[in-house]
C-alpha positions in Angstrom: -1.2 -4.0 6.8 -3.1 -6.1 9.2 -4.6 -9.5 9.0 -8.4 -9.6 7.9 -10.5 -10.7 10.9 -12.2 -13.8 9.2 -15.1 -13.8 11.7 -16.0 -10.3 10.7 -15.4 -10.5 7.2 -17.5 -13.8 6.3 -18.7 -12.4 2.9 -15.3 -12.0 1.4 -14.6 -15.5 2.9 -17.6 -16.9 1.3 -16.5 -15.4 -2.2 -13.2 -16.7 -1.8 -14.4 -20.3 -1.0 -16.6 -20.0 -4.0 -14.0 -19.1 -6.3 -11.6 -21.7 -4.8 -14.2 -24.5 -5.3 -14.7 -23.5 -9.0 -11.0 -23.6 -9.5 -10.4 -27.0 -8.0 -13.4 -28.5 -9.9 -11.6 -27.4 -13.0 -8.2 -29.1 -11.9 -9.6 -32.5 -11.0 -10.7 -35.2 -13.4 -13.9 -37.3 -13.3 -12.3 -39.8 -11.5 -11.5 -38.0 -7.9 -11.2 -41.0 -5.6 -8.4 -41.1 -3.0 -7.2 -44.1 -4.7 -6.3 -41.9 -7.9 -3.9 -39.5 -5.9 -0.8 -40.8 -7.6 -1.9 -40.0 -10.9 -2.8 -36.4 -10.0 -6.6 -37.0 -9.9 -7.7 -35.8 -6.4 -10.3 -34.6 -4.4 -9.7 -31.2 -2.8 -12.0 -30.2 0.0 -12.7 -26.5 0.5 -15.0 -27.1 3.3 -14.4 -25.2 6.5 -15.0 -27.6 9.6 -15.5 -24.5 11.6 -17.5 -21.8 9.9 -18.2 -19.8 13.1 -14.6 -19.7 14.6 -10.9 -19.5 13.8 -9.2 -22.4 14.5 -5.6 -22.3 15.8 -4.5 -24.1 12.5 -5.8 -21.2 10.5 -3.8 -18.6 12.4 -0.7 -20.9 11.6 1.2 -20.3 8.2 4.2 -22.6 6.7 6.4 -21.5 4.3 8.8 -23.4 2.5 11.7 -21.5 0.5 15.4 -21.8 -0.7 16.2 -18.6 1.3 14.7 -17.6 4.0 16.3 -14.4 5.9 14.2 -11.8 3.8 11.0 -14.0 4.7 11.8 -14.4 8.1 11.8 -10.6 8.6 8.6 -10.2 7.0 7.1 -12.8 9.1 8.6 -11.2 12.2 6.9 -7.9 11.4 3.7 -9.6 10.4 3.5 -11.6 13.7 4.1 -8.2 15.7 1.3 -6.6 14.0 -0.9 -9.5 14.4 -0.7 -11.3 17.7 -2.0 -14.9 17.7 -0.5 -15.5 14.3 2.3 -17.9 13.9 4.5 -18.1 10.6 7.0 -20.6 10.5 9.7 -20.3 7.4 11.5 -23.8 6.5 14.7 -22.8 4.3 16.4 -25.4 2.0 19.6 -23.2 1.8 21.7 -25.7 3.5 20.7 -28.3 1.1 20.8 -26.2 -2.3 24.1 -24.4 -1.3 25.9 -27.7 -0.8 25.0 -28.9 -4.3 22.0 -30.9 -3.2 19.4 -32.5 -5.2 16.6 -30.0 -6.2 14.3 -32.7 -7.5 14.6 -34.7 -4.2 13.6 -31.3 -2.5 10.6 -30.9 -4.7 9.5 -34.5 -4.4 9.7 -34.3 -0.5 7.3 -31.5 -0.7 5.2 -33.0 -3.3 5.0 -36.4 -1.3 3.6 -34.3 1.7 1.0 -32.6 -0.6 -0.1 -35.7 -1.9 -0.6 -37.2 1.9 -2.7 -34.4 2.5 -0.3 -32.1 4.2 2.7 -29.8 3.3 3.6 -26.2 3.8 0.8 -23.4 2.8 3.1 -21.5 0.8 5.8 -22.9 -1.4 8.6 -20.9 -3.4 8.0 -21.4 -7.0 11.5 -23.0 -7.6 10.3 -25.8 -5.1 7.0 -26.3 -6.4 6.0 -28.6 -9.3 3.1 -26.7 -10.5 3.6 -27.1 -14.1 3.7 -31.1 -13.8 0.2 -32.2 -14.5 0.7 -35.2 -12.1 1.0 -32.4 -9.0 -0.9 -29.6 -10.8 -4.2 -30.3 -8.8 -2.4 -29.7 -5.5 -2.1 -26.0 -6.1 -4.6 -23.4 -6.0 -5.1 -20.8 -8.8 -4.3 -17.3 -7.4 -6.2 -15.4 -10.2 -9.8 -16.2 -8.3 -8.7 -15.2 -5.0 -7.2 -11.9 -6.7 -10.5 -11.3 -8.3 -12.4 -12.0 -5.1 -10.7 -9.5 -2.8 -12.4 -6.1 -3.1 -9.0 -4.3 -2.0 -7.3 -5.8 -5.0 -6.9 -3.2 -7.8 -5.3 -4.4 -11.0 -4.2 -0.8 -11.7 -1.8 -1.1 -8.9 0.1 -4.4 -10.5 1.6 -5.3 -13.8 -1.1 -7.7 -14.5 0.7 -8.8 -17.9 3.5 -10.3 -15.6 1.0 -12.7 -13.9 -0.8 -13.2 -17.5 2.6 -14.5 -18.7 3.3 -16.8 -15.7 -0.1 -18.2 -15.9 -0.7 -21.6 -17.4 -3.9 -22.5 -19.2 -5.3 -19.2 -17.6 -4.5 -20.6 -14.3 -1.8 -18.9 -11.9 -0.3 -21.3 -9.9 2.7 -19.1 -8.5 2.2 -15.7 -7.4 5.0 -13.4 -8.5 6.1 -10.7 -6.2 8.9 -9.7 -8.6 10.3 -10.4 -11.9 13.3 -10.0 -14.1 14.4 -9.6 -17.7 17.4 -9.2 -19.4 18.7 -5.9 -21.4 21.7 -5.5 -23.9 24.0 -2.5 -23.7 26.4 -2.0 -26.8 30.2 -1.5 -27.1 30.3 1.9 -28.2 34.1 1.5 -29.3 32.8 -0.5 -32.3 30.9 2.3 -34.1 29.4 0.1 -36.7 27.6 -2.2 -34.2 26.5 0.8 -32.0 25.0 2.3 -34.9 22.8 -0.7 -36.0 22.0 -1.3 -32.3 20.7 2.5 -32.1 18.2 1.9 -34.7 16.3 -0.8 -32.8 13.9 -0.9 -29.9 14.2 -4.6 -29.2 16.5 -7.6 -29.8 16.4 -11.4 -29.6 19.3 -13.7 -28.5 19.5 -15.3 -32.0 19.8 -11.8 -33.4 22.5 -10.9 -31.0 24.2 -14.1 -31.8 23.9 -13.4 -35.8 25.4 -9.8 -35.0 28.1 -11.4 -33.3 29.1 -13.6 -36.3 28.7 -10.6 -38.6 31.0 -8.4 -36.5 33.7 -11.0 -36.1 34.8 -10.2 -39.6 36.0 -6.8 -38.0 37.2 -7.5 -34.8 37.2 -10.5 -32.8 35.3 -10.4 -29.7 33.2 -12.4 -27.4 29.4 -11.6 -27.2 29.0 -10.9 -23.7 30.7 -11.5 -20.2 27.6 -13.4 -19.1 26.7 -15.3 -22.2 27.0 -18.9 -22.7 24.9 -21.7 -24.3 22.8 -21.9 -21.1 21.8 -18.4 -21.9 20.5 -19.4 -25.4 18.9 -22.3 -24.0 17.1 -20.3 -21.3 15.7 -17.8 -23.8 15.0 -20.0 -26.8 14.1 -23.6 -25.5 10.6 -23.0 -25.8 10.9 -22.5 -29.6 11.6 -26.4 -29.5 9.4 -27.7 -26.8 5.9 -26.9 -26.2 4.5 -28.7 -23.1 0.9 -27.9 -24.0 0.9 -29.6 -27.4 3.9 -32.2 -26.4 6.0 -31.1 -29.3 9.7 -31.7 -28.9 11.9 -30.5 -31.9 15.2 -30.5 -30.2 17.1 -33.1 -32.3 17.1 -30.5 -35.3 19.5 -28.6 -37.3 18.4 -25.4 -36.0 19.1 -26.3 -32.7 22.4 -27.8 -33.4 23.5 -24.9 -35.4 22.3 -22.6 -32.7 24.2 -24.2 -29.6 27.3 -24.3 -31.8 27.3 -20.8 -32.5 26.3 -19.8 -28.9 29.4 -21.7 -27.8 31.6 -19.9 -30.2 30.5 -16.6 -29.1 31.3 -17.4 -25.2 34.1 -17.7 -23.2 34.1 -21.1 -21.7 32.2 -21.2 -18.4 30.3 -18.3 -19.1 26.5 -17.9 -18.8 26.7 -17.6 -14.9 25.1 -14.8 -12.8 25.7 -11.3 -14.4 28.4 -8.9 -13.2 27.3 -5.4 -13.8 30.1 -3.0 -14.4 29.5 0.0 -11.8 32.7 2.1 -12.8 34.2 3.2 -16.0 37.5 1.1 -14.9 35.4 -2.2 -15.2 33.7 -1.2 -18.3 37.2 -0.4 -20.0 38.3 -4.0 -19.4 35.2 -5.2 -21.0 35.5 -2.9 -23.9 38.4 -5.0 -25.3 36.8 -8.4 -25.0 32.8 -7.9 -25.5 30.4 -6.7 -28.0 27.7 -6.5 -25.6 26.8 -6.2 -22.0 23.7 -8.6 -20.9 22.3 -8.1 -17.6 19.3 -8.7 -15.4 17.2 -6.1 -14.0 19.0 -4.8 -10.5 20.2 -1.8 -9.0 23.2 -1.9 -11.1 21.1 -1.3 -14.1 20.0 2.0 -12.9 23.3 3.3 -14.5 22.1 2.7 -17.8 18.9 4.7 -17.6 20.9 7.8 -16.3 22.2 10.7 -18.0 26.1 11.0 -17.0 28.7 13.8 -17.5 30.7 11.3 -19.4 29.5 8.9 -21.9 29.3 5.3 -21.1 31.7 2.8 -22.8 28.5 0.5 -22.8 25.4 2.3 -24.0 22.0 2.1 -25.8 19.9 -0.3 -23.4 17.6 -2.5 -25.5 15.3 -5.1 -23.8 15.7 -8.9 -25.0 12.6 -10.4 -26.5 11.6 -13.2 -28.4 10.3 -13.6 -32.1 6.8 -12.2 -31.1 8.3 -9.1 -29.6 7.4 -10.2 -26.0 9.5 -9.4 -23.1 11.1 -12.7 -21.9 10.7 -12.8 -17.9 11.9 -14.6 -15.2 9.8 -15.0 -12.0 11.3 -13.9 -9.0 10.3 -14.6 -5.4 6.8 -16.3 -6.4 4.7 -18.4 -4.4 2.4 -21.5 -5.0 -0.5 -22.1 -2.7 -1.3 -25.4 -1.2 -4.6 -26.9 -1.9 -4.7 -28.8 1.4 -4.7 -25.4 3.3 -8.0 -24.6 4.8 -9.9 -21.6 3.6 -8.5 -19.5 6.8 -5.1 -20.5 5.9 -5.2 -19.4 2.4 -6.7 -16.1 3.3 -4.0 -15.9 5.9 -1.4 -16.7 3.1 -2.9 -14.1 0.7 -3.0 -11.3 3.4 0.8 -12.3 4.2 1.9 -11.8 0.3 0.3 -8.4 0.1 1.9 -7.6 3.4 5.2 -8.1 1.9 4.5 -6.0 -1.1 3.6 -2.9 0.9 6.3 -0.4 0.9 6.0 0.6 4.8 7.0 -3.0 5.4 10.3 -3.1 3.5 13.6 -3.4 5.4 15.5 -0.3 6.2 18.8 0.2 4.6 18.2 -2.7 2.2 17.9 -3.0 -1.7 14.7 -4.6 -3.6 16.2 -6.5 -6.3 14.3 -7.1 -9.6 11.1 -5.3 -10.6 8.4 -5.6 -8.1 4.8 -6.8 -9.7 3.2 -4.0 -7.2 3.6 -0.6 -9.0 3.5 1.0 -5.6 6.6 -1.0 -4.4 8.2 -0.8 -7.6 8.0 3.3 -7.4 9.1 2.9 -3.8 12.3 0.7 -4.6 13.3 3.2 -7.4 12.7 6.4 -5.4 14.5 4.9 -2.5 17.4 2.8 -3.9 18.5 4.8 -7.0 19.8 7.7 -5.0 21.8 5.1 -2.6 23.5 3.4 -5.5 24.3 6.9 -7.3 26.1 7.8 -3.9 27.5 4.5 -3.1 29.4 4.4 -6.6 29.9 8.1 -6.9 28.2 8.4 -10.3 28.4 11.8 -11.9 25.1 12.7 -13.4 24.6 15.3 -16.1 21.2 16.1 -14.2 19.3 15.9 -11.1 18.7 12.6 -9.2 15.1 13.4 -9.0 15.3 13.6 -12.7 17.0 10.5 -13.1 14.4 8.7 -10.8 11.6 10.2 -12.9 13.4 8.9 -16.2 14.1 5.6 -14.8 10.6 4.9 -13.6 9.1 6.0 -16.9 11.6 3.5 -18.8 10.8 0.4 -16.4 7.5 1.0 -16.5 7.1 1.0 -20.3 9.3 -2.3 -20.2 6.9 -3.5 -17.5 3.9 -2.9 -19.8 5.3 -4.6 -22.5 3.7 -8.2 -23.8 5.4 -10.8 -22.1 6.4 -14.5 -22.0 7.5 -16.9 -19.1 11.0 -18.2 -19.2 10.1 -20.9 -17.1 7.1 -22.3 -18.8 8.2 -25.8 -18.6 8.5 -28.2 -15.6 11.4 -28.0 -13.3 12.5 -31.3 -14.4 13.0 -30.0 -17.9 14.3 -26.5 -17.4 14.8 -25.8 -13.6 17.9 -25.8 -11.6 19.3 -29.4 -11.9 17.0 -30.2 -14.6 17.6 -31.8 -18.1 18.3 -28.8 -20.0 20.9 -27.1 -17.6 22.7 -30.4 -17.2 23.0 -31.0 -21.0 24.3 -27.4 -21.8 26.6 -27.9 -18.8 28.2 -31.2 -20.5 28.2 -29.6 -24.1 29.8 -26.4 -22.9 32.5 -28.3 -21.2 33.4 -30.2 -24.4 32.2 -33.7 -23.0 29.4 -34.1 -25.7 29.1 -32.9 -29.3 26.2 -30.7 -30.3 24.8 -33.7 -32.3 24.8 -36.1 -29.5 23.6 -33.2 -26.8 20.3 -32.6 -29.4 19.9 -36.4 -29.5 20.3 -37.1 -25.9 17.8 -33.9 -25.1 15.2 -35.3 -27.5 14.9 -38.7 -26.0 15.2 -37.2 -22.4 12.5 -34.6 -22.8 10.2 -36.9 -24.7 10.4 -39.4 -21.9 9.6 -36.8 -19.2 6.6 -35.3 -21.6 5.1 -38.8 -21.8 5.5 -39.5 -18.0 3.8 -36.3 -17.1 0.9 -36.9 -19.7 -0.1 -40.0 -18.0 
């Protein structure tokens, strides 16, 4: 896909500018003077100073991201197809990988934006778009999508965007999303029979099954399960940013994290490790009731029909109490409201470029589930046969049938009602935030469940008070 030429498509640009003007008007309060920038009430200008020409700045796209390798490859391809366009990708990989402060990185970017500058595109993990103090510095993607005549909702998993939106505004465009699924240890027949009768499951239900089954055999819940897993999936049951409700210091929360701790091996809850061979599964079969894992290429194994039955089987998606699939935004991008209309249009065109199957790197893998259905199909059709060959899985049917079965099942998951796991500000739930740090201290035995609940109640209430000013 080549960049739209602004001078030849003024009607589309006018529609875009109009949509953005309406969006920004809704973000700002009555007091929009420059003096109020510190409180989040700011004047956002959408005026193009050169309506009849494309300035050099409007052909320059700056992006801030945690990891930059893949982005730089997309940028290289885009610049080759669009001479005159410059894309600069700034990575914070070194800072984050060395244990740096996520909050400091976000504050650095927020300070730039408050001063009227900053990168045009910001990876979602680095953008405080859920903080009301900085919310007005981000552009709502939904009007941009609606104003683009080439954007067809049928080509996208729109419910993922709806789940990621806050008060009807989408501040971080999801390119992919993830969700967790549970498979069950078939060597525990009574448990496997129970799980065979259900279509979805919640984390509290898995914890209850663990307590019930431990009267028969003493296993841990899952290799990747820890108190952090419980918090990731259930903390919004206790905190509501829209109403200001904070109910962490409660018997329900204390009991839940104690039960989660009992169900996990100390230090668990990190990145999922998918068993890709029967040997790995046999090791897990003597230790765990379930395997809980994110969507990735190894998950294909559980969608397929194998010549020999898998030790862990019966794939079930993990949902909340409202039967909504709990998703994690993956590789999402926020748009800086300080950018000119031309830069914003360039950013939108670049994102669409990244979602085109033809622009994917050869020999790579597409992790998680793309929000674009065409890219999703491309990923499964390309990656699944490669995974089968690499790990020498013995299928009972053809690879073509395996591809279609996988597409059907994952499409069904992608069309479920959804909840955004990251529906709270980064300061509360993000990397280095209040919740992860509290769960780490509790899991390491440094703080009791009761003290953890009290500390979290106080800390979260303080953050909620601060961001509501």
